[in-house]
C-alpha positions in Angstrom: -16.1 -5.1 7.0 -14.1 -6.1 10.2 -10.6 -7.1 8.8 -9.0 -9.5 11.4 -5.6 -11.1 11.9 -4.2 -12.9 9.3 -1.8 -15.8 10.7 -1.3 -17.1 7.5 1.4 -16.2 4.9 2.0 -16.8 1.2 3.6 -19.9 1.2 2.4 -22.0 3.9 1.0 -25.0 3.4 -2.5 -25.6 4.3 -5.6 -28.1 5.2 -8.6 -27.3 3.8 -11.2 -27.5 6.5 -14.7 -27.0 4.6 -16.2 -27.1 1.3 -15.5 -29.2 -1.5 -12.2 -29.6 -1.6 -12.6 -30.6 2.3 -9.3 -32.7 3.4 -7.4 -31.7 0.3 -3.8 -30.0 0.9 -1.9 -27.1 -1.0 0.2 -23.9 -0.6 -1.2 -20.5 -0.5 -0.3 -18.6 -3.8 -1.9 -15.1 -2.5 -3.9 -13.6 0.5 -6.4 -10.9 -0.2 -6.7 -9.5 3.3 -9.3 -7.3 2.3 -11.8 -9.8 2.0 -10.1 -12.4 4.6 -9.7 -14.7 1.9 -6.6 -16.7 0.2 -5.8 -18.5 -3.1 -4.5 -21.9 -2.6 -2.8 -24.0 -5.4 -5.5 -26.5 -6.8 -7.6 -25.7 -4.9 -11.4 -24.4 -5.4 -10.9 -24.5 -9.1 -13.7 -23.7 -11.6 -14.0 -23.5 -15.6 -13.9 -20.1 -16.8 -14.4 -19.3 -20.3 -11.5 -16.7 -21.1 -12.1 -14.4 -24.2 -8.7 -13.9 -25.7 -6.5 -11.2 -25.8 -2.5 -10.2 -27.5 -1.2 -11.9 -24.5 -3.0 -15.5 -24.1 -5.3 -17.3 -26.6 -9.1 -17.9 -25.7 -11.4 -20.9 -24.2 -12.2 -22.8 -21.4 -9.5 -22.3 -18.6 -9.0 -24.0 -15.1 -8.6 -21.1 -12.1 -8.1 -21.4 -9.1 -10.7 -19.2 -7.0 -10.3 -17.3 -3.3 -11.3 -19.9 -0.6 -12.2 -18.1 2.9 -9.4 -18.0 5.0 -11.8 -19.9 8.3 -11.7 -22.7 6.1 -8.4 -23.2 5.9 -5.7 -24.6 8.8 -1.6 -24.5 8.8 -0.5 -28.2 7.9 1.5 -29.5 10.6 3.9 -32.4 8.7 4.9 -33.6 11.9 1.8 -33.7 13.1 0.4 -34.8 9.9 -2.7 -32.5 10.8 -4.4 -29.0 11.0 -2.9 -26.9 14.1 -4.1 -23.4 15.0 -0.8 -21.0 15.2 -0.5 -18.5 17.6 2.3 -15.9 18.5 5.0 -16.0 21.1 8.0 -13.1 22.0 11.5 -14.9 21.7 14.3 -12.1 22.3 11.6 -9.5 21.8 10.9 -10.9 18.1 7.2 -11.9 17.5 7.4 -15.5 15.8 4.8 -17.8 14.5 4.4 -20.9 17.0 2.5 -24.1 16.8 0.0 -23.9 20.1 -0.4 -27.9 19.7 3.2 -28.5 20.7 4.9 -24.5 21.4 7.2 -25.4 18.2 8.2 -22.2 16.3 7.0 -22.0 12.6 9.6 -21.5 10.2 
């Protein structure tokens, strides 16, 4: 499977474009580049039967499952909607930019 360029990063606020949580926002907790997925806080939660081990008790727990990167869009709080991300070289440094407004993303 070919890995595509991932423009989203850990800590980015994203908007869900498709799936059962469509329209919800959350922060990226972890990126899984080999499978083109990300784990987003409070998005794509499932109930999982957890076996007890030495560290924690067993039972039914809520767990965030990975969501496909193509179903996520970077959320711009100024425009209040999902945007595409591009790259630009500023003073020989590659930075992420908002493709709609052209502003730099921190």
